[in-house]
N, C-alpha and C positions, 0 to 999 in steps of 0.2 A: 210487316206486310208492306206498308206504305213506303218505307225506307227503301225496300227492294224496289218497288215500282219507280221511285224517284231515281234510284241508281241506273236502272235500265234506260229510263228516259234521258238521263244525263249522257250515258254512253252514246246513244244515238245522237244527241246535240254534238258531243265532241267530233263525231265523224262528219256531220253536217257543217260544223264550223271550219273544216279545212285540214283536220288532222289526218294525215295519211296513215294506212294501216300497214303498209310495207315495213318489214322489220328492219329497224337501224341497227347500229353497233350494239353487239350483245355484251361486250365487256364492260366494266365500270367506265362510264362516260367521261372522257377527259377533254375539257374544254381547250382545244388545241387549234392554232391557226393552220389551215391547210397549207402544205408546201407545194405551190404550183410548179415548182422547178423540177420535181421528181416526175421521171417518166411513168405515167400510169401503167399499171398492170391490170388487164381486163380479163373477164370471163363471161361467156354467154352460152346458154344451152337451149337447143331447140328440141322439143320432143314431138314425134308424130305417133299416133295411135295405130293399132292393127297390124303392125309388123310389115313385112315386106314379101315380094314373090320369090319362092324357091322351088321351081318345078325340078323334077327329077332329070338326070342326064338323058334318060330314054325319051323324055318328052321333047319334041321338036321346038318348044318355046324356050327350052334351057339356054340355047346358044345366045339368043338376044335378051331374054326377059328374066334371067335369074340375077338377083341383086348383087351378089358378091362378084369381085372381080376373079379373074383366073391368072394364074402365074405366080412369080415369086415375089419377094419383098420389094424389089426396084422394077423388075420387068413385067409388072402385072398388066393385065389388058382389061379395060373397062367395058362392060356390056352397054347395051343400049340404055339401061336404067340409070347408069351413072356417068355416061360419056359426056353429059353436059358440064361435067366437072374437070374436063381435059384442059381448058384454059388455066385453071389453078391447080393442076395435077402436082406441081412441085410444092404446093402449100398445103396439101392435105395428107392425111394418114388415115387409112381404113383398117379397121379391127375386125378379127373374127376370134371366137373362142372364148368370149367374156360373157359373164351373166352374174347375178346375186344368188349365192348358194341358198340363202334361206327361202327363195320363192321359186325354185326350179320346177316345183311339181304343182304351181298355182297357174289356173288358167289366165291365158292372156287378158280377158276381160277385167281381171282383178289386180293386175300387177303394175299400173303406172305409177301409183303412189309412192312406191319404193325406188324408182328409176334413179333419183338423185340422192337417195338417203341409205340404201342397202338394208333396211330394217326388215324384219321378219313380220311383215304385215299379215301373211296368211291369206287363205282364199275365203275363210268363213270364221265365225266365232269371234271372241275379244280382239279387239284392234288396237294397236299402238304403233305409232311412227316415231322418228327420230328426225334429228336436224338434217337439212338437205345441204348438199355440196355448196350450193351458191350462197347460202346464209352463213356458212362458216367463213367463205371468202369475204362476204359483206361485213362480217364482224371485224375483219382485218383491214378492209379498206374503207369502211364507211365514214371514218371520220374526216376523209379528204374531200368528200362530195356532198352535195346538198341532198341527194337521195342515197341511202346506202345500197339499194337495190331496186330494180325495175322488174315487177312481177306481171306477166302478160299471159293470156291465153284466148283463144278464139271463143270459148263458152263463158269465160269470167267467172268470177266468184270462187267457191272452194269445192262445190260438188258434195260428195259423200264419201264415208270410207270405202276404200277400193273402188272408187268412181270419182277420184279426185280431177278437178278442174283447174287445178294449179300444181306447178311442180316445185313450189317453194314450201318448206315446213320450219318452223322456228325451233329454238333450243327444247322447248318442251314437246316437239313433234307434232305440234298443232299446225293446220293448214293457213297459209298466208293468202288472202284473197287476191286473185288475179283480175287485172284490169283488161276490157276487151273493146272499149269504145275508143277509136283513135283520138277523138276530139278531147275527151277526158284526160287521156294520157297526155296529149300534147299540152292542155292547160295545166296539169300538174307539174310538167317538166319546166314550161317556159312562161306561165301566165299568172299563176295563182299567187305570187308574191307582190300583190298590189299593195296600194297605199294603206288599206286597212287591214293588212295581214298582222301586223304587230298588235292591234286591239283584239283580233280574233284570237291569236295566241294567248294573250293575256287572259281573255275570258275562259278560254279552254283550261288553262293552267288552274285558275280558280276553282273550276268545276271539278278538276281532278283532284285537287286537295281535299275539296268536300267529299268525293267519292271515297278516297282512301280513308279518311277519318270515320265515315260512317260505317263502311264495310268491316274494318278492324273492331269497331265496337260491337258489332253484330256477332263477332266470332266466338266470344265468351258464352253466348247463349244457344249455339247450334249443335247439333249432333256431329258425331264424328264424320259421317259421310258428307254432311252439309259444309263441315270444316274443310274438307278436301275440295269440295266444289268451290268454295270461297276462295281457297289458296290458288286454284287454277284461274279464277277470275282476277285476282290480284296480280298474278303473273302477267295477265294480259294488259291490266292497267299499268304494269311497270313498263311494259314494251312501250306503250304510249307515252309514258313519262320520258323515256329515253328519245323517242322521236320529237316531242317538244323541245327538248334541250338542243338536239341537233338542229331543229327549224329555226329556234331563237338565234343560234349562232349564224346562220346564214340569212337572217331577215334583212340585214342591210347590205348585203352583197347583191350587185346588179343581177337581173335575170339575163341568161344568155341570149343574144340575138341570133337567130338561125335562119337559115334559107329554107323557105316553106314551099319552093317551086314544086318540088316532087311529092307533095302531101296531098292525099284526097282524104280529108278529115271526116267526111261524112260517109265514107265507104263502109259497107258491112259484108258479111260473107256471101250474101246473095251476088254481090259484085266482087267475086272471088280474086281476081287478078289484082284489082285495085287495093282490096283490103290487105292481102298479102304484102304487097309492095309498100303500103303506108306503115304496116306493123314494122316491118324491117327498117324502113326509113327512119321511124321513131327510135329504134334502138341505135341505129347509126348516129342520128343527131344527139342523143343522149350521151353517148360515148364522146363524139366530136366535141361537145360543149363541157365535158368532164361533169355533167350533172350526176352521173353514176358510172361505176365501173363494173357493175354486176347485172346481169339480166337473164331472165328466163322467158321462154315463149312456148307455150303448149299449144300445138295445133288442133288438139281435140281430146276429148276424154275417151277411154276405152269403153266399149260396150254400149252402144246406144246412139240414139238420134239426138241431134242438136245443130247449132250452127256450123260446127266443124264438118257435118256431113255434107254441107253445100260446097265445100271448097273444091270438090273435084269437078264442079261444073266448069272451072277455069279451063279444063282440058276437054270439054264436051262430053263428060261421063255423068253417069247417074250417082246416087249417094255413095259417099267414100266408103262407109262401113260395109256396104253390100258387095264392094269389089272383091273383098277377101273370101266371101262365101260363093263367088261365082267363077272361079278360076278354071273349073272344068267345062264351062260353057265355051261355045266358039269365042275366040279371041279374049277368053278369061283372064289368062296369064299376062297377055299384051296390055289389057286394060288397066290391071293392077300395077303392072310396071310402068305404064304411061303416067299413072298418078304418082307413083314413087319418083319417077324422073322429074315430074314438074316440081314436087317437093324439094328434091335436091337442087334442081335448077334455081330455085329461088334463093336457096342457101347460097349457092355459088355466085350469085349476083351480089349478095350482101358481102361475101368475102372479096369479090373482086373490087367493091366500092372502098372497102377497108384498106385494101393493098394500094389502090390509087390515090390514097389521101395521105400525105406526109404527116408524120406524128407532130401534132402542134407544140409539144413540150419535150421533145426527145428524139432519138435517132430512128431513122428508117421510116416505115409507114405504119399506120394504125394497126394492121393485121400483125406486123412484127411483135406487137406488144399486147395482143389479144389472143387468148385460147378460146376458140369456138367450137362447140359440139353439136351434132345433129344425130339423133338416134331414136331408138325405141326398145321397149322392154319385151318385145315379141320378135321372133323371126318369121318362121312359116306357121300360118293359121293358128295364131294365139298360143304358140309354143314359147314358154318362158325361158329358153335358151339361147345361146348364140346370138346375142343382141347385135343388130346391125348399126354399127356406130362409125361415124366419121368425125375426125377432128381437124382442126385447120389452125394455122398461125402460130404465134408464140415463138417466133425465131430468136428473138431477144431474150426470150424467158428460157431458152436452153431446149426447145423441141425441134426435133429433127423430122422433117416431113418428106413427101414424095415416096411413101412407102405403103406396102400392104402387109401388116403385122398379123401373124397367125399365132394364137396361144392354145395351150392345152394339147391333148392327144386324141387321135382316133377321127378327127373330122377335118382333115387337112383340105379336102375337096368341098366342104360345106354341104354334104349331102345328107348328114345325120339329121333327121327330122325333115327333110325335103319332101315335096309332094304331098304333105298333109292337106287334106281338105275336109276333114270332119274332126269332131271332138274326141275321137277315139285315138287320134294321134298325140294329143299332148298328155294323155293319160299313160301312153306307152313308155317302156323303159328304153332310155339312150345311153348307150355305153361310153359315149365320147366323154372325156374328161375336159372340163373348163376351168379357167382361172376366175378368181372374184374381180368383178368389175370395180369394187372399191379399192383394189390395188392400183388401178389407173387413176381413181380419185385422190388416193393418197400422194401419188407421184405429181398430179396437178397442183395440190396444195404446197408441196415442197417447192415446185418451181415458181409458184406465185408468191413465195416467201412467207407461207404460213407455217409456223412451227408446230406441226401435228404429229403425234406418236402413233395414231390409228385413226381410221375412219371406217364406219359401218362395221366394227368389230375386226377389221383387217389390219395388220401391222406390217405387212409386206408391200413394197412398191414394185412396179414393173420396170426392170432394169433395161429393156429395149427402148422404152419410150424417151 
């Protein structure tokens, strides 16, 4: 009993000593000097909860406030929701007809956990997730950067099963805590390698060795269930070990000197515009300094109150989640569309900044070497179908943009499931056929140089992408 107590205290100390919990490279760690001459290949995913507005064609709001564009692959027309992306039109691709097959009958309040994993997390009962797309990429690129990945969200932490406040999950399917305070993120990226960092790492490594020895000796005395619990604990310790090794490798490397002019490090969601801008700026600076090549940013968890509910105040509206429940009220679709427009507008600003920045160690601009995603695991009123997804960039990675790609059959006009305003809608049967989102993810992995045979149980790529 005492040993267990000591172990838990030691784990808390390890975090306090400066050992980050973001998942590092998951393969056997190889002490390898990063080759800074190689052009980075980057990935960023931004997730927004609660879906988007999809009024029926018969509704006057359809013309301006329906999320999906209208038209063909190249001659598509952006509605007012997405027209803020017109300046980067040639750099974006909009998708329809994609979703994760395992959760198509799950209520939208419970589906964010699987957005980047494709796992059958279900709507109730036993819960198990799998590794997220960003962490597969981080395992491939993490050896070249100080931080294997940057995991951020408005709410922070991990949340709970089917109520995740992070988009990132490790190899065992356990959530990776997200950071939500700009000052802490900045310090982690650009400040924390001070003169006492080596001593902190040395103390942490000693504590970790102590932990492993004691927990393994306990294993012989535990029940089968407790042994399984212990093994899960050791898996978490092993992740920390790898992180320590990576940190030790970078301890003597100078911390990047970055321009902090556009940072409002004390901003929080109450100051929605400053907060949004600063979080995107931190991703930009982390990429520019090559501190990491992988980032996730969850704008809020599904189903519920929290800091993310305040972000809609940036456009003078009430709580964000309530907007999806009020679409039949006067200006309801317009209000939801206005908030969706603000979300993609901030994403567009981020893309423009990447595009305007020459690649420091390669050809083209930073956007040319970055695959950026913006999406949700719901479309109309918590319906886990036809995910509204935008990707951008990646020209030098082989992505062709300036397109509206429609997949599947029977929903070419994106009206299947449109107009839903009650929970009856998501329970209803939808005849339209959709393709697995994991096919897009497998395509992304291949273009980023990751030799993967499957992802989320899917072995086929999307040939159009």
